[in-house]
py3Dmol code that shows the C-alpha trace and the ligand (Angstrom):
import py3Dmol

protein = """\
ATOM      1  CA  MET A   1     195.144  58.293 127.610  1.00  0.00           C
ATOM      2  CA  LEU A   2     198.771  57.300 127.287  1.00  0.00           C
ATOM      3  CA  PRO A   3     201.043  58.804 129.879  1.00  0.00           C
ATOM      4  CA  ARG A   4     203.199  61.597 128.400  1.00  0.00           C
ATOM      5  CA  SER A   5     206.922  61.029 128.766  1.00  0.00           C
ATOM      6  CA  MET A   6     208.333  63.514 131.208  1.00  0.00           C
ATOM      7  CA  SER A   7     210.818  66.068 130.109  1.00  0.00           C
ATOM      8  CA  TYR A   8     213.071  67.930 132.575  1.00  0.00           C
ATOM      9  CA  VAL A   9     215.245  70.907 132.242  1.00  0.00           C
ATOM     10  CA  ASP A  10     218.199  72.338 134.311  1.00  0.00           C
ATOM     11  CA  VAL A  11     218.630  76.061 133.648  1.00  0.00           C
ATOM     12  CA  HIS A  12     221.690  76.510 135.791  1.00  0.00           C
ATOM     13  CA  CYS A  13     224.644  74.253 136.461  1.00  0.00           C
ATOM     14  CA  HIS A  14     228.490  74.352 136.464  1.00  0.00           C
ATOM     15  CA  LEU A  15     229.742  71.218 134.730  1.00  0.00           C
ATOM     16  CA  ILE A  16     233.009  73.166 134.170  1.00  0.00           C
ATOM     17  CA  HIS A  17     234.183  72.860 137.719  1.00  0.00           C
ATOM     18  CA  PRO A  18     237.046  71.120 139.522  1.00  0.00           C
ATOM     19  CA  ARG A  19     234.629  68.640 141.086  1.00  0.00           C
ATOM     20  CA  PHE A  20     233.611  67.396 137.611  1.00  0.00           C
ATOM     21  CA  THR A  21     237.050  67.467 135.932  1.00  0.00           C
ATOM     22  CA  GLY A  22     237.303  64.470 133.547  1.00  0.00           C
ATOM     23  CA  GLU A  23     233.709  63.418 134.154  1.00  0.00           C
ATOM     24  CA  GLU A  24     231.904  66.211 132.282  1.00  0.00           C
ATOM     25  CA  ASP A  25     230.751  63.960 129.419  1.00  0.00           C
ATOM     26  CA  ALA A  26     229.671  61.122 131.773  1.00  0.00           C
ATOM     27  CA  VAL A  27     227.715  63.538 133.979  1.00  0.00           C
ATOM     28  CA  ALA A  28     226.045  65.013 130.877  1.00  0.00           C
ATOM     29  CA  ALA A  29     225.146  61.482 129.641  1.00  0.00           C
ATOM     30  CA  ARG A  30     223.631  60.629 132.994  1.00  0.00           C
ATOM     31  CA  ALA A  31     221.501  63.753 132.839  1.00  0.00           C
ATOM     32  CA  HIS A  32     220.223  62.835 129.467  1.00  0.00           C
ATOM     33  CA  ALA A  33     219.451  59.292 130.565  1.00  0.00           C
ATOM     34  CA  ALA A  34     217.512  60.709 133.536  1.00  0.00           C
ATOM     35  CA  GLY A  35     215.146  62.536 131.230  1.00  0.00           C
ATOM     36  CA  LEU A  36     216.799  65.932 130.997  1.00  0.00           C
ATOM     37  CA  GLU A  37     215.877  67.409 127.591  1.00  0.00           C
ATOM     38  CA  PHE A  38     218.080  70.454 128.106  1.00  0.00           C
ATOM     39  CA  VAL A  39     220.816  71.384 130.499  1.00  0.00           C
ATOM     40  CA  ILE A  40     222.102  75.011 130.476  1.00  0.00           C
ATOM     41  CA  VAL A  41     225.781  75.022 131.444  1.00  0.00           C
ATOM     42  CA  ASN A  42     226.842  78.320 132.902  1.00  0.00           C
ATOM     43  CA  GLY A  43     230.273  79.998 132.760  1.00  0.00           C
ATOM     44  CA  LEU A  44     231.720  82.382 135.301  1.00  0.00           C
ATOM     45  CA  GLU A  45     234.833  84.055 133.953  1.00  0.00           C
ATOM     46  CA  PRO A  46     237.065  83.850 130.843  1.00  0.00           C
ATOM     47  CA  ARG A  47     238.338  80.295 131.262  1.00  0.00           C
ATOM     48  CA  SER A  48     235.109  78.554 132.260  1.00  0.00           C
ATOM     49  CA  ASN A  49     233.174  80.530 129.634  1.00  0.00           C
ATOM     50  CA  ARG A  50     235.325  79.086 126.847  1.00  0.00           C
ATOM     51  CA  ASP A  51     235.270  75.553 128.281  1.00  0.00           C
ATOM     52  CA  VAL A  52     231.469  75.748 128.593  1.00  0.00           C
ATOM     53  CA  VAL A  53     231.151  76.619 124.874  1.00  0.00           C
ATOM     54  CA  ALA A  54     233.527  73.726 123.946  1.00  0.00           C
ATOM     55  CA  LEU A  55     231.676  71.233 126.180  1.00  0.00           C
ATOM     56  CA  CYS A  56     228.224  72.182 124.847  1.00  0.00           C
ATOM     57  CA  ARG A  57     229.461  71.600 121.261  1.00  0.00           C
ATOM     58  CA  ARG A  58     229.806  67.890 122.073  1.00  0.00           C
ATOM     59  CA  HIS A  59     226.229  67.313 123.342  1.00  0.00           C
ATOM     60  CA  SER A  60     223.100  68.558 121.614  1.00  0.00           C
ATOM     61  CA  TYR A  61     221.160  68.699 124.878  1.00  0.00           C
ATOM     62  CA  LEU A  62     223.778  70.946 126.620  1.00  0.00           C
ATOM     63  CA  LEU A  63     223.209  74.604 125.971  1.00  0.00           C
ATOM     64  CA  PRO A  64     225.884  77.263 126.770  1.00  0.00           C
ATOM     65  CA  ALA A  65     225.415  80.360 128.877  1.00  0.00           C
ATOM     66  CA  VAL A  66     228.410  82.632 129.338  1.00  0.00           C
ATOM     67  CA  GLY A  67     228.683  85.449 131.803  1.00  0.00           C
ATOM     68  CA  ILE A  68     230.706  87.068 134.552  1.00  0.00           C
ATOM     69  CA  TYR A  69     230.103  85.961 138.104  1.00  0.00           C
ATOM     70  CA  PRO A  70     229.716  89.030 140.300  1.00  0.00           C
ATOM     71  CA  VAL A  71     232.621  88.142 142.656  1.00  0.00           C
ATOM     72  CA  ASP A  72     234.882  87.809 139.569  1.00  0.00           C
ATOM     73  CA  ALA A  73     233.375  90.970 138.038  1.00  0.00           C
ATOM     74  CA  CYS A  74     234.958  93.089 140.757  1.00  0.00           C
ATOM     75  CA  ALA A  75     238.252  91.219 140.949  1.00  0.00           C
ATOM     76  CA  ALA A  76     240.271  94.312 139.951  1.00  0.00           C
ATOM     77  CA  VAL A  77     238.768  96.605 142.592  1.00  0.00           C
ATOM     78  CA  ILE A  78     238.122  94.478 145.714  1.00  0.00           C
ATOM     79  CA  ASP A  79     240.214  95.233 148.702  1.00  0.00           C
ATOM     80  CA  ARG A  80     242.577  92.178 148.613  1.00  0.00           C
ATOM     81  CA  GLU A  81     244.142  93.104 151.971  1.00  0.00           C
ATOM     82  CA  ALA A  82     240.770  92.854 153.705  1.00  0.00           C
ATOM     83  CA  TRP A  83     239.781  89.552 151.946  1.00  0.00           C
ATOM     84  CA  GLN A  84     239.011  87.075 154.800  1.00  0.00           C
ATOM     85  CA  HIS A  85     237.008  84.314 153.144  1.00  0.00           C
ATOM     86  CA  PRO A  86     237.990  80.601 153.170  1.00  0.00           C
ATOM     87  CA  PHE A  87     238.894  80.760 149.398  1.00  0.00           C
ATOM     88  CA  GLU A  88     241.323  82.794 147.309  1.00  0.00           C
ATOM     89  CA  PRO A  89     240.201  86.202 146.053  1.00  0.00           C
ATOM     90  CA  PRO A  90     239.195  86.122 142.365  1.00  0.00           C
ATOM     91  CA  THR A  91     241.864  86.350 139.677  1.00  0.00           C
ATOM     92  CA  VAL A  92     242.058  89.672 137.896  1.00  0.00           C
ATOM     93  CA  PHE A  93     241.186  89.730 134.209  1.00  0.00           C
ATOM     94  CA  ASP A  94     240.116  92.304 131.690  1.00  0.00           C
ATOM     95  CA  VAL A  95     236.399  92.518 132.446  1.00  0.00           C
ATOM     96  CA  ASP A  96     235.556  94.830 129.588  1.00  0.00           C
ATOM     97  CA  ALA A  97     237.326  92.642 127.049  1.00  0.00           C
ATOM     98  CA  GLU A  98     235.359  89.667 128.358  1.00  0.00           C
ATOM     99  CA  ILE A  99     232.044  91.564 127.946  1.00  0.00           C
ATOM    100  CA  ASP A 100     233.107  92.329 124.418  1.00  0.00           C
ATOM    101  CA  TRP A 101     233.875  88.597 123.792  1.00  0.00           C
ATOM    102  CA  ILE A 102     230.420  87.691 125.261  1.00  0.00           C
ATOM    103  CA  ASP A 103     228.922  90.151 122.829  1.00  0.00           C
ATOM    104  CA  SER A 104     230.809  88.488 119.987  1.00  0.00           C
ATOM    105  CA  VAL A 105     229.540  84.985 120.734  1.00  0.00           C
ATOM    106  CA  ALA A 106     226.041  85.987 121.745  1.00  0.00           C
ATOM    107  CA  SER A 107     224.409  84.431 118.691  1.00  0.00           C
ATOM    108  CA  GLU A 108     225.846  80.998 119.713  1.00  0.00           C
ATOM    109  CA  ILE A 109     224.580  81.038 123.351  1.00  0.00           C
ATOM    110  CA  ILE A 110     221.216  80.417 124.974  1.00  0.00           C
ATOM    111  CA  ALA A 111     221.581  83.037 127.698  1.00  0.00           C
ATOM    112  CA  ILE A 112     223.929  85.551 129.400  1.00  0.00           C
ATOM    113  CA  GLY A 113     224.873  83.939 132.663  1.00  0.00           C
ATOM    114  CA  GLU A 114     226.007  83.486 135.303  1.00  0.00           C
ATOM    115  CA  CYS A 115     225.972  87.198 136.110  1.00  0.00           C
ATOM    116  CA  GLY A 116     224.398  89.411 138.678  1.00  0.00           C
ATOM    117  CA  LEU A 117     225.231  91.056 142.065  1.00  0.00           C
ATOM    118  CA  ASP A 118     226.659  89.602 145.235  1.00  0.00           C
ATOM    119  CA  ALA A 119     226.727  91.363 148.562  1.00  0.00           C
ATOM    120  CA  HIS A 120     227.375  88.215 150.578  1.00  0.00           C
ATOM    121  CA  TRP A 121     231.049  87.728 149.748  1.00  0.00           C
ATOM    122  CA  VAL A 122     231.652  91.322 148.694  1.00  0.00           C
ATOM    123  CA  LYS A 123     230.965  94.247 151.056  1.00  0.00           C
ATOM    124  CA  ASP A 124     233.057  97.225 149.918  1.00  0.00           C
ATOM    125  CA  ALA A 125     231.314 100.006 148.107  1.00  0.00           C
ATOM    126  CA  ALA A 126     233.779 100.317 145.205  1.00  0.00           C
ATOM    127  CA  ALA A 127     233.560  96.579 144.462  1.00  0.00           C
ATOM    128  CA  LEU A 128     229.747  96.643 144.616  1.00  0.00           C
ATOM    129  CA  ALA A 129     229.731  99.654 142.256  1.00  0.00           C
ATOM    130  CA  GLU A 130     231.956  97.685 139.851  1.00  0.00           C
ATOM    131  CA  GLN A 131     229.556  94.719 139.964  1.00  0.00           C
ATOM    132  CA  GLU A 132     226.702  97.031 138.992  1.00  0.00           C
ATOM    133  CA  ARG A 133     228.730  98.586 136.141  1.00  0.00           C
ATOM    134  CA  VAL A 134     229.551  95.140 134.777  1.00  0.00           C
ATOM    135  CA  LEU A 135     225.914  93.925 135.110  1.00  0.00           C
ATOM    136  CA  ARG A 136     224.615  97.066 133.296  1.00  0.00           C
ATOM    137  CA  ARG A 137     226.965  96.362 130.398  1.00  0.00           C
ATOM    138  CA  LEU A 138     225.756  92.780 130.317  1.00  0.00           C
ATOM    139  CA  CYS A 139     222.145  93.901 130.310  1.00  0.00           C
ATOM    140  CA  ALA A 140     222.993  95.965 127.211  1.00  0.00           C
ATOM    141  CA  VAL A 141     224.483  92.879 125.538  1.00  0.00           C
ATOM    142  CA  ALA A 142     221.439  90.737 126.435  1.00  0.00           C
ATOM    143  CA  LYS A 143     219.054  93.399 125.061  1.00  0.00           C
ATOM    144  CA  ARG A 144     221.048  93.924 121.825  1.00  0.00           C
ATOM    145  CA  HIS A 145     220.958  90.207 121.080  1.00  0.00           C
ATOM    146  CA  ASP A 146     217.528  89.551 122.650  1.00  0.00           C
ATOM    147  CA  LYS A 147     218.914  86.968 125.074  1.00  0.00           C
ATOM    148  CA  PRO A 148     217.644  86.100 128.569  1.00  0.00           C
ATOM    149  CA  MET A 149     219.869  86.529 131.583  1.00  0.00           C
ATOM    150  CA  ILE A 150     220.575  84.055 134.338  1.00  0.00           C
ATOM    151  CA  LEU A 151     221.180  85.898 137.586  1.00  0.00           C
ATOM    152  CA  HIS A 152     223.001  85.397 140.822  1.00  0.00           C
ATOM    153  CA  THR A 153     221.459  87.826 143.399  1.00  0.00           C
ATOM    154  CA  ARG A 154     222.796  86.761 146.758  1.00  0.00           C
ATOM    155  CA  LYS A 155     222.033  89.363 149.365  1.00  0.00           C
ATOM    156  CA  ALA A 156     221.369  91.819 146.570  1.00  0.00           C
ATOM    157  CA  GLU A 157     217.958  90.575 145.341  1.00  0.00           C
ATOM    158  CA  ALA A 158     216.182  93.994 145.536  1.00  0.00           C
ATOM    159  CA  ARG A 159     219.041  95.918 143.937  1.00  0.00           C
ATOM    160  CA  THR A 160     219.173  93.346 141.117  1.00  0.00           C
ATOM    161  CA  LEU A 161     215.447  93.689 140.404  1.00  0.00           C
ATOM    162  CA  ALA A 162     215.639  97.421 140.440  1.00  0.00           C
ATOM    163  CA  LEU A 163     218.660  97.453 138.091  1.00  0.00           C
ATOM    164  CA  LEU A 164     216.936  95.101 135.575  1.00  0.00           C
ATOM    165  CA  LEU A 165     213.807  97.317 135.574  1.00  0.00           C
ATOM    166  CA  GLU A 166     215.958 100.453 135.073  1.00  0.00           C
ATOM    167  CA  GLU A 167     217.839  98.815 132.185  1.00  0.00           C
ATOM    168  CA  GLY A 168     214.581  97.627 130.604  1.00  0.00           C
ATOM    169  CA  VAL A 169     215.505  93.917 130.777  1.00  0.00           C
ATOM    170  CA  THR A 170     212.395  91.762 130.242  1.00  0.00           C
ATOM    171  CA  ARG A 171     213.838  88.213 130.052  1.00  0.00           C
ATOM    172  CA  ALA A 172     215.585  86.799 133.056  1.00  0.00           C
ATOM    173  CA  ASP A 173     215.812  84.002 135.597  1.00  0.00           C
ATOM    174  CA  PHE A 174     216.725  84.562 139.228  1.00  0.00           C
ATOM    175  CA  HIS A 175     218.717  81.454 140.147  1.00  0.00           C
ATOM    176  CA  CYS A 176     218.809  80.074 143.694  1.00  0.00           C
ATOM    177  CA  TYR A 177     216.818  83.005 145.007  1.00  0.00           C
ATOM    178  CA  GLY A 178     217.493  83.412 148.754  1.00  0.00           C
ATOM    179  CA  GLY A 179     215.717  86.726 149.511  1.00  0.00           C
ATOM    180  CA  LYS A 180     212.375  87.551 151.105  1.00  0.00           C
ATOM    181  CA  LEU A 181     209.263  85.878 149.858  1.00  0.00           C
ATOM    182  CA  LYS A 182     207.466  89.164 149.312  1.00  0.00           C
ATOM    183  CA  LEU A 183     210.202  90.294 146.954  1.00  0.00           C
ATOM    184  CA  ALA A 184     210.120  86.960 145.221  1.00  0.00           C
ATOM    185  CA  LYS A 185     206.505  87.635 144.402  1.00  0.00           C
ATOM    186  CA  ARG A 186     207.509  91.069 143.013  1.00  0.00           C
ATOM    187  CA  VAL A 187     210.157  89.344 140.853  1.00  0.00           C
ATOM    188  CA  ALA A 188     207.494  87.056 139.513  1.00  0.00           C
ATOM    189  CA  GLU A 189     204.954  89.892 138.993  1.00  0.00           C
ATOM    190  CA  ALA A 190     207.634  91.742 136.950  1.00  0.00           C
ATOM    191  CA  GLY A 191     207.590  88.817 134.569  1.00  0.00           C
ATOM    192  CA  PHE A 192     210.868  87.198 135.594  1.00  0.00           C
ATOM    193  CA  TYR A 193     211.359  83.552 136.501  1.00  0.00           C
ATOM    194  CA  LEU A 194     212.828  81.954 139.561  1.00  0.00           C
ATOM    195  CA  SER A 195     214.665  78.622 139.349  1.00  0.00           C
ATOM    196  CA  ILE A 196     214.581  76.173 142.227  1.00  0.00           C
ATOM    197  CA  PRO A 197     217.419  73.641 142.994  1.00  0.00           C
ATOM    198  CA  PRO A 198     217.004  70.038 144.263  1.00  0.00           C
ATOM    199  CA  VAL A 199     218.025  71.132 147.725  1.00  0.00           C
ATOM    200  CA  VAL A 200     214.309  71.994 147.907  1.00  0.00           C
ATOM    201  CA  GLU A 201     213.901  68.425 149.097  1.00  0.00           C
ATOM    202  CA  ARG A 202     215.395  69.410 152.528  1.00  0.00           C
ATOM    203  CA  SER A 203     215.046  73.255 152.488  1.00  0.00           C
ATOM    204  CA  GLU A 204     211.956  74.807 153.989  1.00  0.00           C
ATOM    205  CA  ALA A 205     212.854  78.200 152.426  1.00  0.00           C
ATOM    206  CA  PHE A 206     212.731  76.729 148.902  1.00  0.00           C
ATOM    207  CA  GLN A 207     209.616  74.646 149.713  1.00  0.00           C
ATOM    208  CA  ARG A 208     207.933  77.893 150.746  1.00  0.00           C
ATOM    209  CA  LEU A 209     209.020  79.484 147.474  1.00  0.00           C
ATOM    210  CA  ALA A 210     207.700  76.543 145.541  1.00  0.00           C
ATOM    211  CA  GLN A 211     204.373  76.838 147.324  1.00  0.00           C
ATOM    212  CA  GLU A 212     203.855  80.576 147.058  1.00  0.00           C
ATOM    213  CA  LEU A 213     205.084  81.426 143.552  1.00  0.00           C
ATOM    214  CA  PRO A 214     202.758  81.047 140.623  1.00  0.00           C
ATOM    215  CA  LEU A 215     203.725  77.850 138.764  1.00  0.00           C
ATOM    216  CA  ASP A 216     204.058  79.731 135.503  1.00  0.00           C
ATOM    217  CA  ARG A 217     207.123  81.631 136.969  1.00  0.00           C
ATOM    218  CA  ILE A 218     208.948  78.562 138.294  1.00  0.00           C
ATOM    219  CA  LEU A 219     211.971  76.935 136.618  1.00  0.00           C
ATOM    220  CA  THR A 220     214.210  74.065 137.729  1.00  0.00           C
ATOM    221  CA  GLU A 221     217.978  74.135 138.140  1.00  0.00           C
ATOM    222  CA  THR A 222     220.664  72.248 139.995  1.00  0.00           C
ATOM    223  CA  ASP A 223     223.543  74.702 140.489  1.00  0.00           C
ATOM    224  CA  SER A 224     225.652  71.595 140.341  1.00  0.00           C
ATOM    225  CA  PRO A 225     227.936  70.793 142.005  1.00  0.00           C
ATOM    226  CA  TYR A 226     226.247  72.813 144.716  1.00  0.00           C
ATOM    227  CA  MET A 227     222.711  72.893 146.171  1.00  0.00           C
ATOM    228  CA  GLY A 228     222.091  69.133 145.985  1.00  0.00           C
ATOM    229  CA  PRO A 229     219.376  67.054 147.686  1.00  0.00           C
ATOM    230  CA  ASP A 230     221.842  65.069 149.753  1.00  0.00           C
ATOM    231  CA  SER A 231     223.859  67.108 152.237  1.00  0.00           C
ATOM    232  CA  GLY A 232     227.569  67.033 151.489  1.00  0.00           C
ATOM    233  CA  GLU A 233     227.138  65.113 148.212  1.00  0.00           C
ATOM    234  CA  ARG A 234     228.123  66.463 144.826  1.00  0.00           C
ATOM    235  CA  ASN A 235     224.979  67.585 142.969  1.00  0.00           C
ATOM    236  CA  GLU A 236     224.492  66.866 139.271  1.00  0.00           C
ATOM    237  CA  PRO A 237     221.826  67.653 136.620  1.00  0.00           C
ATOM    238  CA  ALA A 238     220.405  64.131 136.861  1.00  0.00           C
ATOM    239  CA  ASN A 239     218.988  65.218 140.243  1.00  0.00           C
ATOM    240  CA  VAL A 240     216.352  67.574 138.586  1.00  0.00           C
ATOM    241  CA  PRO A 241     213.553  64.917 138.824  1.00  0.00           C
ATOM    242  CA  ARG A 242     214.020  64.899 142.639  1.00  0.00           C
ATOM    243  CA  GLY A 243     213.733  68.681 142.652  1.00  0.00           C
ATOM    244  CA  VAL A 244     210.542  68.497 140.569  1.00  0.00           C
ATOM    245  CA  ALA A 245     209.066  65.837 142.849  1.00  0.00           C
ATOM    246  CA  ALA A 246     209.788  68.035 145.930  1.00  0.00           C
ATOM    247  CA  ILE A 247     208.244  71.140 144.225  1.00  0.00           C
ATOM    248  CA  ALA A 248     205.252  69.136 143.312  1.00  0.00           C
ATOM    249  CA  ALA A 249     204.920  67.734 146.933  1.00  0.00           C
ATOM    250  CA  ALA A 250     205.166  71.226 148.368  1.00  0.00           C
ATOM    251  CA  ARG A 251     202.427  72.434 146.009  1.00  0.00           C
ATOM    252  CA  GLY A 252     200.161  69.458 146.273  1.00  0.00           C
ATOM    253  CA  GLU A 253     200.475  68.776 142.568  1.00  0.00           C
ATOM    254  CA  THR A 254     201.717  65.821 140.561  1.00  0.00           C
ATOM    255  CA  PRO A 255     205.332  65.759 139.375  1.00  0.00           C
ATOM    256  CA  SER A 256     204.202  65.320 135.788  1.00  0.00           C
ATOM    257  CA  PHE A 257     202.005  68.396 135.942  1.00  0.00           C
ATOM    258  CA  VAL A 258     204.892  70.454 137.391  1.00  0.00           C
ATOM    259  CA  ALA A 259     207.373  69.057 134.945  1.00  0.00           C
ATOM    260  CA  GLU A 260     205.105  69.947 132.019  1.00  0.00           C
ATOM    261  CA  GLN A 261     204.486  73.495 133.200  1.00  0.00           C
ATOM    262  CA  VAL A 262     208.260  74.039 133.892  1.00  0.00           C
ATOM    263  CA  ARG A 263     209.025  72.811 130.417  1.00  0.00           C
ATOM    264  CA  ALA A 264     206.483  75.309 129.065  1.00  0.00           C
ATOM    265  CA  ASN A 265     208.165  78.064 131.099  1.00  0.00           C
ATOM    266  CA  PHE A 266     211.532  77.096 129.724  1.00  0.00           C
ATOM    267  CA  ARG A 267     210.177  77.423 126.212  1.00  0.00           C
ATOM    268  CA  ALA A 268     208.715  80.852 127.035  1.00  0.00           C
ATOM    269  CA  LEU A 269     211.971  82.194 128.468  1.00  0.00           C
ATOM    270  CA  PHE A 270     214.601  80.509 126.302  1.00  0.00           C
ATOM    271  CA  ARG A 271     212.549  79.829 123.129  1.00  0.00           C
ATOM    272  CA  ARG A 272     213.643  76.152 122.968  1.00  0.00           C
TER     273      ARG A 272
END
"""
ligand_1 = """\
1
ZN
Zn 226.003 79.190 139.778
"""
view = py3Dmol.view(width=600, height=400)
view.addModel(protein, "pdb")
view.setStyle({"model": 0}, {"cartoon": {"style": "trace"}})
view.addModel(ligand_1, "xyz")
view.setStyle({"model": 1}, {"stick": {}})
view.zoomTo()
view.show()
């Protein structure tokens, strides 16, 4: 039997990012050359959302997802006096107008994302409530247009799962899941997917996730420029094959078997 050519997918990356400025097309071309059949480029707020759509128009293998990152979602209500993180607090914008814009372009995008909840950077109750309000509105958009959601769930994994179930969302990917293994299994049992980044090469937590989850719930991502296989190095979508190899090693399966099943999962969730 002839070996099948391997096909890879990245369901979550940020090619619109200061660390890729001016290199977006070269990075995309490298991904395609590395065997990536599809790369889903995710937006975070108004500016990156529009840039993602424009970039994806230039490459047939780049698919746009637009959303509102949870830290940006609560920009208008976070306590700016109390902000003590090593980066600037998010810029305030009209969140509801942006949700309306996402609704208006929904037929042109592959998914709603990045969106979700974040209790790592954001702790105050009013801001967390605003994140939930925004996520519920985005759930409604996703359902109205029958689009999957790509979710950020940092330190809010259980709340995100509960919210999705309450809202009747059935198509979603939990990206870079960092919660408890038991909860990850519940996410998978609920019919949602979990995408694993190339940092799995050196992360025991992600190796564990790769081992314990059913293969038919696993997707691959890079979260570029973050979560790369080499500590301190900029990550890019061309690293997906390394992630697949590490997932396969953790599971005791071959990379081609894993890549083929992940491709099937991608088709099931994104219908591409
Ligand atoms: Zn991300």
